N, C-alpha and C positions, 0 to 999 in steps of 0.2 A: 285178321288173326283171330282164331277161335279162343274164347276165354276158357281157361282151365276150370274144370268142374270142382265145385266145393266138396268137402267131405260129405255133407248132407246129400248133395245131388248124386254123388257116387253110390251111396247106400240105396237111395230111391231107385236109381237105374238098375242096380244089381237085383234088387227084389222085384222090381217091375218086370224085368226081362224073364226072371224065373217063373213068375206067375203067367205071363202071356205065352211063354213057350210050353207051358203045361208041366214044368218041372215041379211046381207046387200045384197040385191037382185042383181044378175048379171045384168049389164047394167043400174043399178039404180044409182041415184045420192047419193053420200055420204052426210050425214048431214053437215051443214055449219061448218066451222072451229070453230066458237065460241061455237056452240051447242055441237060439238063432244069433244072439249077440256074440256068443263064443265062436260059432262057426264063421261069422263074418269078421271077427276080430274088432268089434266096435263096442262102445259103451251102451248101456240100456237106454240112457236118455236120448242119445243120437238115434237109436233104433226106434224109440217111440215116436220121435218127430218124423222119421221116414214113414212109419206106418200111418201117421196122420195124413201125410201127403198122398199116400196110396188110397186111403179111405176117401179123400176129397175127390179122387178120380174114379171112385166107384169100384175099385178092384177088390177091396177088402171091407169087412165090417168088424169093428172092435167092440166086443162085449165084455163087460166088467168081470163076470164070473166064469165065462166059458172060453175066453181067449179070442184070438183073431182068426177069422175065417175068410177064405177066398170066395168072392161072390161069382155067380154065373155071368157069362159074357154080356148078357143083355143089360146088366147093371153098369157095365164099364162105360166111361165117357170116351167113346171112340173118336170124338172130335178133338180130344186133347192131343196136341202134337206129340207129346212124349209117348202116350199109349199107342198112337199110330207108328211111331218110330220103333217101339219095342216089337210090334208085329213085323215090321220090315226086317228087324235083326233076328227074328226067329229062324230056326234052321230050315223050316219049310213054310211057305206062305200058301195056305190052302186055297183051292180054286174058288170056293164060295166067297171068301174074303175079297179076292181080286175082282170077282164079278160084281160084288156089292160096291167096291170102290169105283169101278167103271160106271155103274148106274148112278152113283153119286155125282160123278163128273157130268154125266149126261143131263142131270137135273140142274146142277148149279151153273156150269160154265156157259151154256147157251143163253140162259137168262141173264147172266152177268154181261155177256157180249152184247146182247140186244140193248140192255140198259146203258152200257158204256157208250155204244154208238149213238144212242138217243140223247143221253143226259150227261155223259162224262165231261168233266171240265177240261179245258185245253191243257192245263198243267198236268193232269193225271195222264192224258193221252200222250203228252210229250214225254212223260216218264216211261210209258210203254215203248215209245220210239227209242228212248235211251237204252232200255233193256234189250231191245231187239238188236240195236247196233252193237251192243256188247257181245251178243251171241255171234254175230257175224265176225267180230274182231277176235273172238276167243282163240287162243292158241293151244289150250289144254282142255282135256275132257272136263276137269273140275270147273274151270272158268265158264265153259259152255253151260254146264248144268246149273251153276249159280245164277247165271244171266237168264236162263230159261225159267227157273223158279221165280225170279223177280218179275219176269214178264207176265206170268200167269197170276202172280199175286197182285200186280198192278191192275190187271184186267178186272179182278174182283173189286178192288178199291175204286176203280174208275166207274163202276156201276152206280156209285152214289148212294147205294143202299147200305146203311150202317150194319145191318145184320149179315148181308152177304160179304161185306168187307171184313167182318170179324172172322170169317172162315178162311182167310188167306193163309194163316199158319197151318191149319189142318190140311188145306189143299196142297201146301208145300210137301207135307209128309205123304199125302196120297200120291203125288207125282213121283216122289222118291221111290215109293213102293212099286209103282208102275215101271220105273227105270230098272229096278233090281230084277223084275220078272221078265224083262224084254230081251230081244235077241241080239240087238246091235247097240253100239254106243257112239257111232259116228255122227257128227253134225253135218248131214248131207244136204245137198241143194234142195231136195224135196221137203225136208223138215223146215228149213229156213223159209222156203217159199210159202208153206202153209201158215207159218207164223206171220209172214209179211202180208199175206192175204187178209188175215184177221186184223192186223194193225191198220192196213189201208182202209178196210171197211169201217173201222172205228173213226179214223181220221175223216172219212167221207161222210160220216154220220148216216151210215146205211145199216140199220138194225138187221134186216133180212140177210144181207151179205155177211155180216159179222156172225150171225147164227150159223150160216152154212159153213163158214170158215172154221169155226171152232168144232163143229160136228165132224169136219174132215180131219182135224187134228186128233180128235178122240178115236175116230175110226182107225187112223194110223196106229195109235197106241194099242188098240185091240189086236190089230194084225201082228204087231211086234211082240206083244205078250204071248199070243198063240205060237209064234215062231220060237220064242224063248222057252216056253214050256215043252215044245217038241224037241228042241235042240239042247236044252239045259244051258243056254248061253248067258251072256252078261247083260248089264244094264243098258238102257237106251234113253232117248229123250222123247217127249210127247208134245 
């Protein structure tokens, strides 16, 4: 069960989405504290705390005498799961952003797969197996997606590299963004087969096969995204 968002989290989400969607223009000055607090129906103290959370993610800068300003995108912490989620929730996900996400997957996941096959603990690879079996057993789209996300997250953790493992949360949002831009949402035999190929390569301790398997998964995601952009379809799995 999803935990209800706190009042503070709701304010951060509202402002974050407005910034990422461009409603509050990049490099533009945020409305005054009084005006913004009134428009949101919140107190100034709560608003200040929310702005601090956005500043920590690089979205805004708070200056004592000139107010709060939205920073250019290059300052944003795009690895922060919330910032990635706000991009996903934007009315339109631009092609450059999607292309950058795919390139990120091509850099991170093959390396993680090779490391997981070579160095992953039996316990971590067993958790990958558990996630895969949950994908197979899933009866709803949401159950499948959650199991799929766990599978990819466990791949990063199984790499044994603490820095790659820390990217699991960001990768989860990257995958959700890919799903939202893709053309299908069914857990077909091909998708399951590609995941099983990756799992078996890790279990067999075969780094080259693991690399090839995850590259095939990413290639499938690229094809689905291209189809989704052409057909304006719904989410899929990668």
